[in-house]
N, C-alpha and C positions, 0 to 999 in steps of 0.2 A: 639289788640296787645297781643302777648303771654306774660304770666306771667314773664318768664325769661327776656324778653326784657324790661318790665316795671321795674323789679328789677334793671337791669343794668342802666337804665335811672335815677332811684332814687339814686342809689349809686354814679353815676357821679355827679349829682346835689349836693348831700351831701358833696362829696369830694371838689367840687369847693367852696361851701360855707365855709367850714372849712379852706381851703387854703386861701381864701380871708381874713378871720379873722386873720390868722397867718401873712399874709403880711402886715396887718394894724398894727401889733405890739400888738394885743390883743388875749387872749385865747378864749374868748367867745364873742358872739354878743353884741354890746352896747345897744341893745333893747331886752326886754325879749321875743324873738321869740322862746325860748327853751321850752315854754309850749307846750303840746300836748293834743289832744282830743281823748278820748278812748270811743269807742262805743261797748257796750255789746249787748246782745240780747234784752234788755229791756230799756236801758237808756244810756245817755251820761254822761261821767265822764271826769276828767282832770288828768293830770300828768305833771311832769317836768323832762326834760332831764338834768342829772348831769354828772359829771366826772365818777361816779360810776354806771351809767345806768339810765334808766327812772324809777322814783319813783312815785307811786300812792297809794291810800288808799284802793282800791278794795272794794268800798262801796256795789256794787251789785254783782260783780263777782271777785273772787280772784285767779282763776286758769282757764287755758284753752285758747282757741283762741278768740281774740278780733280784732276789726278794729281800727287802730291808724292813726290819721292825724297829721303829723309833719309840721312845718312851716319854710320856707326858704325865702331868699330875693326875689325870683321870684315866690313865691306862695306856697300853701299847697301841700303835697303829702300824699296820703292815701294808706296803705298797711296792710296786716294781720300781727298780732304779737301774742306773747304768754305772758300771765300774770301768775305770780306765787307768792305765799305769802312768805314773809321773816320774819314774826313775828310782833307782837305789832301793828296790823292794818296797816301794810305797805306791799306794793307789788312791785315787779320788773316787768317791761314790756320789752320784748326782741323784737327787730326789726332786719331784715336782712340787714339794711343799717345804717350808722351813722347819727346822728342828732346834730344840734348845742346844746351845753351844757353849763351849768353854774356851778360855784363853790358853795359849801355849806358854809353858815356862821356858825362860832363857837361862835358868840357873842350873848348872850341871850338878847332879847329885854326887855325894862323896861316899867312899866306902864306909859301911856301917850304918848309913842312913836308912831309915825304914820308910819305904814308899808304900802307897796304898793301891792295891790292885782292886779294880771294880768291874764286875761283869754281870751277866744274867744267866740264870740256869735254864734248863730245857723248858721249865714251866714259866719262864720270863720273870723270875723272882730275882731282885737285886741282891748281890752279895758283895761284901767288902772284906779284904784281908790285908794285913801288913806283910811286907816282904823286905828283908834286909838286903842291901846292896853289897855284893862281894867285891874283892879286889883281885883282878886277874889281868895282868898286862898283855897276855897273849890273845885276849878276846877283844874283838872290835864291837863296841856297843856296851850295853849294861848287862851284868850278870847278877842274878838274884836267886836266893834260896826259895824253893816253892813252899807255899803254906802246907803244913802237914795235915791239917784237918779239912782240906778241900779236895774233892775228887778230881783227878787229872782231866777228866772229860769236860770239866767246867772251865778249864784254862784254854779258851779258844785263841787261835792266832788273831792278833789285832786287839786283844784285851788291853784296856788302858791302864797306865800307871800314873797315879796322881799324887800331888803334894798340896797341902793346905798352905797357901801362900798369898799374902796381902789380902786377907779376908775372903778368899774364895779358893775353890779347887782349880788347879791348873794342871794341864796335861804335861807330864814329864817324858813319857815314852809309851811304846806299844810292844806287846809280846810278839816275838817272831817265831821262836821254836824252843824245843827242849835240847839240852846239850849235855852229853856225858863227858865228864872231866874229873880226873882224879878219883875215879870210882864212885862218883856222886852224880846225881841228876840235877841240873841247874836250869833256870829259865833265862833265855837270851832275849834281849829287848833292844829295839831302837831307842835312842835317847834324844836329848835336845839337839844335838848336832845333826842327826839324820832328819829329825822333824823340821829343822830350819830349811831343808831343801824342799819340803812341801810348800812352805811359804814362797820360796823362790820360784817354784813351778807355777804357783798361783799368779805371780806378777808377770811371768813370761808367756802365759797363755794368750793366744790370739782370739779365742772364742769367748764372748762374754759369759760370765757365770750364770746369768739368768736366762740364757737362750733356751727355750723349751726343746725337748727332744721328741715330743709327740704333738700332733696337731690339736689334740683335745686339751692341752695344757697351755693356758694363756700366760704370757710373760708378766712378771710382777711389776 
């Protein structure tokens, strides 16, 4: 199938998914299907689609072309995208079609709070696990205990941390790396403070969000 035909199909599926959400009286999907999988030349990473675009941490690659798999009610869709740094170990991923998105939370989590990790396996199966927030003043960002029943290879950099807040899932943070501390392995994540800089970068950009990066992609 020609690339332009595939893009048209992806855009139509995305539009239908977003329209269905609107007709149901909600802005974003009630399940965290707004996570995406990002494939670089060497590894799989994750990201989350938000109102301000797809945010990731760019652990292996922070600029250039990547393959992105987004998830809809009728299954995954994979297409080429562009990743670019926005500062403070955060990246924006651009796709030529819309994806289901979630709101960002502005509420800082507190020690002991259980947040929800949500990501996708190598077979593109959604998984969800709770992870308690630890208290460690020496660490910048969020520190969480890893789920014991989840293989480490499923915890991709950029995996989303969510909270059920005001009748919907909201993004609280993104996994950045593993951290050895006090003889234990922890998960280090960006939190609402770091993610707020992604919003700031969105407002400071000089290039319109919907400017196509390929000649065969028409502006919305």
